C-alpha positions in Angstrom: 27.2 -1.4 -41.6 28.5 1.2 -44.0 25.5 0.7 -46.3 23.1 1.1 -43.3 24.9 4.3 -42.1 24.6 5.7 -45.7 20.9 4.9 -45.9 20.3 6.5 -42.5 22.2 9.6 -43.4 20.1 9.9 -46.6 16.9 9.5 -44.6 18.0 12.3 -42.2 18.2 14.6 -45.2 14.5 14.0 -46.0 13.3 15.3 -42.6 11.4 18.6 -42.5 13.7 20.0 -39.8 17.5 20.3 -39.3 17.7 19.2 -35.7 15.4 17.2 -33.5 14.2 19.3 -30.6 15.0 18.2 -27.0 12.7 15.3 -25.7 10.2 15.7 -22.9 11.9 14.7 -19.6 9.9 12.9 -16.9 12.3 12.6 -14.0 15.8 13.6 -12.7 18.1 10.8 -11.6 20.5 11.9 -8.9 23.8 10.1 -8.9 25.1 10.1 -5.4 28.5 9.7 -3.7 30.2 6.4 -2.8 28.3 4.4 -5.4 29.2 2.9 -8.8 27.6 5.8 -10.7 28.0 4.3 -14.1 26.4 0.9 -13.3 23.6 2.5 -11.3 22.9 5.0 -14.1 22.7 2.2 -16.6 20.2 0.2 -14.5 18.1 3.3 -14.0 18.2 4.3 -17.7 17.1 0.8 -18.8 14.3 0.6 -16.2 13.1 4.0 -17.2 13.1 3.2 -20.9 11.1 0.0 -20.3 8.6 2.0 -18.1 8.1 4.7 -20.7 10.0 7.3 -18.8 12.8 9.7 -19.9 15.5 10.6 -17.4 18.0 13.4 -17.1 21.1 12.5 -15.0 22.6 14.9 -12.4 25.4 14.8 -9.9 24.6 15.8 -6.4 27.8 17.9 -6.4 25.8 20.5 -8.3 22.7 22.6 -7.6 19.5 20.6 -8.1 17.5 21.2 -11.3 13.7 21.6 -11.1 11.8 18.3 -11.5 8.5 16.8 -10.5 10.1 13.3 -9.9 13.6 12.7 -8.4 15.3 9.3 -8.4 18.0 8.4 -5.9 18.8 4.8 -7.0 20.9 2.3 -5.0 22.2 4.7 -2.4 25.5 3.5 -0.8 28.0 4.5 1.9 28.1 7.2 4.5 28.4 10.1 2.2 25.3 9.9 0.0 25.2 13.7 -0.8 26.3 17.0 0.8 24.0 18.1 3.6 23.2 21.4 1.8 22.0 19.5 -1.3 20.1 17.0 0.9 18.1 19.9 2.5 17.5 21.4 -0.9 16.0 18.1 -2.1 13.8 17.7 1.0 12.4 21.2 0.4 11.5 20.2 -3.2 9.7 17.1 -2.0 7.9 19.0 0.8 6.7 21.4 -1.9 5.1 18.6 -4.0 7.8 16.5 -5.8 8.1 12.7 -5.7 11.3 11.2 -4.4 12.2 7.5 -5.1 15.0 5.9 -3.0 16.5 2.4 -3.3 18.8 1.0 -0.8 22.3 -0.5 -1.2 23.6 0.1 2.3 23.5 3.9 2.3 22.9 6.2 5.4 20.5 9.1 5.3 19.8 11.6 8.1 16.2 11.9 9.1 15.3 8.5 7.5 12.2 7.9 9.6 10.7 11.4 9.1 11.3 11.1 5.4 10.1 7.6 4.7 7.6 6.9 7.5 9.6 3.8 8.3 11.5 3.1 11.6 14.8 1.3 11.4 14.9 -1.6 13.9 18.2 -3.0 12.8 20.7 -3.2 9.9 21.7 -6.7 8.7 24.1 -8.4 6.3 22.4 -10.5 3.6 23.8 -13.7 2.1 22.7 -14.5 -1.5 19.5 -13.3 -2.9 16.6 -11.4 -1.3 13.1 -12.4 -2.3 10.0 -10.1 -2.0 6.5 -9.8 -3.3 5.2 -6.3 -4.2 1.5 -5.3 -4.4 1.6 -3.0 -7.4 -1.5 -1.4 -9.1 -1.1 -3.7 -12.1 -1.0 -6.8 -9.9 1.6 -8.6 -7.7 5.2 -8.7 -8.7 7.5 -11.4 -7.2 11.2 -10.5 -7.4 14.5 -11.9 -6.4 17.7 -9.8 -6.3 21.2 -10.2 -5.0 21.8 -7.9 -2.0 24.6 -7.7 0.6 22.9 -5.5 3.2 19.4 -4.6 4.3 17.3 -2.8 6.9 14.8 -4.4 9.3 11.9 -1.9 9.3 8.6 -1.3 11.0 6.0 1.2 9.7 5.8 4.6 11.3 3.1 6.1 9.1 4.1 4.7 5.7 2.0 2.5 3.4 3.6 -0.9 2.8 3.5 -2.0 -0.8 5.7 -5.0 -0.6 7.4 -7.4 1.8 10.3 -9.7 1.9 9.8 -13.5 2.3 10.2 -13.0 6.1 7.6 -10.3 6.2 10.0 -7.3 6.5 8.7 -4.2 4.6 10.6 -3.7 1.3 8.6 -1.3 -0.8 6.8 1.7 1.0 5.2 5.0 0.1 4.8 8.0 2.4 3.5 11.5 2.3 6.1 14.1 3.0 4.6 17.6 3.0 2.9 18.0 -0.3 5.1 15.3 -1.9 5.6 11.6 -1.9 8.6 9.4 -0.9 8.8 5.9 -2.4 11.4 3.6 -0.6 12.7 0.3 -2.0 14.9 -1.6 0.5 16.8 -3.4 -2.3 19.6 -2.2 -4.7 17.4 -2.6 -7.7 19.5 -0.6 -10.3 22.9 -1.7 -9.1 21.9 -5.4 -9.0 20.3 -5.4 -12.5 23.2 -3.7 -14.1 25.3 -6.8 -13.1 22.7 -9.4 -13.9 23.0 -10.8 -17.5 19.7 -10.9 -19.4 17.8 -9.1 -16.6 16.2 -6.7 -19.1 15.7 -8.8 -22.3 15.6 -12.5 -21.7 12.2 -14.2 -22.3 10.3 -14.4 -19.0 12.5 -11.8 -17.3 10.9 -10.2 -14.3 9.2 -6.9 -15.1 11.2 -4.8 -12.7 10.3 -1.7 -14.7 6.8 -1.9 -13.3 8.1 -0.4 -10.0 9.0 2.8 -11.9 5.9 2.9 -14.0 3.3 2.0 -11.4 4.7 3.5 -8.2 7.3 6.1 -9.0 5.7 7.9 -11.9 2.2 6.5 -12.5 1.1 9.6 -14.4 3.4 11.2 -16.9 1.5 14.5 -17.2 3.6 16.1 -19.9 3.1 13.1 -22.3 0.5 13.0 -25.1 1.4 9.5 -26.4 2.0 6.0 -24.9 2.9 2.5 -25.8 2.6 -0.8 -24.0 5.6 -2.9 -25.0 8.6 -2.5 -22.6 11.0 -3.1 -25.5 9.8 0.0 -27.4 11.2 3.4 -26.4 8.9 6.4 -27.0 10.3 10.0 -26.9 8.3 13.1 -27.5 9.9 16.2 -29.0 7.8 19.5 -28.9 8.1 21.7 -32.0 7.9 25.5 -32.2 4.5 25.3 -34.0 2.9 23.3 -31.2 3.2 19.9 -32.9 5.4 17.0 -31.6 7.7 14.5 -33.2 7.3 11.0 -31.7 10.1 8.5 -32.0 9.1 4.9 -31.3 12.3 2.7 -31.3 12.2 -1.1 -31.2 15.2 -2.4 -29.2 14.5 -6.0 -30.2 15.5 -8.0 -33.3 12.0 -8.9 -34.4 9.0 -6.9 -35.5 6.9 -5.6 -32.6 3.1 -5.1 -32.7 2.3 -3.0 -29.7 -0.6 -0.9 -28.4 -0.2 2.8 -29.2 -2.3 5.6 -27.6 -2.6 9.3 -28.5 -4.4 12.0 -26.5 -7.9 12.4 -27.7 -7.3 16.0 -29.0 -4.2 14.9 -31.1 -3.9 13.3 -34.5 -1.1 11.9 -36.7 -0.2 14.6 -39.2 2.7 12.9 -41.0 4.7 9.7 -41.1 8.4 10.4 -41.3 9.7 6.8 -41.0 8.0 3.4 -41.0 4.2 2.9 -41.3 1.3 4.8 -39.7 -0.4 3.3 -36.7 -3.5 1.2 -37.5 -6.1 2.2 -35.0 -4.4 1.7 -31.6 -1.7 -0.6 -32.9 1.8 0.3 -34.3 4.1 -2.1 -36.1 7.9 -1.5 -35.7 10.6 -3.6 -37.5 13.4 -5.1 -35.4 16.2 -2.6 -34.5 14.3 0.2 -36.3 11.9 3.0 -35.5 8.6 4.6 -36.5 8.8 8.4 -36.5 5.5 10.4 -36.5 4.6 14.1 -36.5 1.5 14.7 -34.4 -0.5 17.8 -33.6 -3.7 19.0 -32.0 -6.9 18.5 -34.0 
């Protein structure tokens, strides 16, 4: 470990800049009251990484930052957020932002007008909840532990997934100029407590919900990768170029599809090997670092 730290420190000294600029952020994750904020944040962070999204985390006790996508994962309890902050968030969505909500027994005022779903009943659940989602990339069958749920009927929302008994589980609704995505399961809280949920061979691709429904277009991005075990961050430089950091979280070499906007080219390879066409090879527990710029 000491040798590796020494090698890494020496590599940092070869970089053509002293500090890596802040990464491009795709969404703001709001940590609400009455929930296990640490566990929920961990679940959201890992799902976002696998989906190719970068999050910033924010407590609802403070004024909301500007964002195009807001996540409220695994809401729980009667005191989700202060009323003033809730109205502030609704105004942002009405003005064009996307809001994602997942349910862990939380109460929200104006639920029907926000989600386009009418609550028929609340119920306690025993064991796991099963559902099938109709995502743009194909169906996704999932099974998650949950202790409470809502019996719902559509009141204007588009139903994207149903539980085994037909109850709507994943919905999408237009709210003003924005969109509201509702998942009736505690996705983030459940996965944080589920060993191997993110990395075991054959694990359910839960991250597809984030990638295909919550933020299907990452407008600020100029690069992409396909493998969910590779993280990709983009760091804009003052001269208009960007530093791309592709990190392999697995132990074996990854060969994954790599895309770059048509008007951009690789200018320098700062770590690892250059992409070969639309493929990039990343050693286990290592990274490829590229400098890219407009043609």
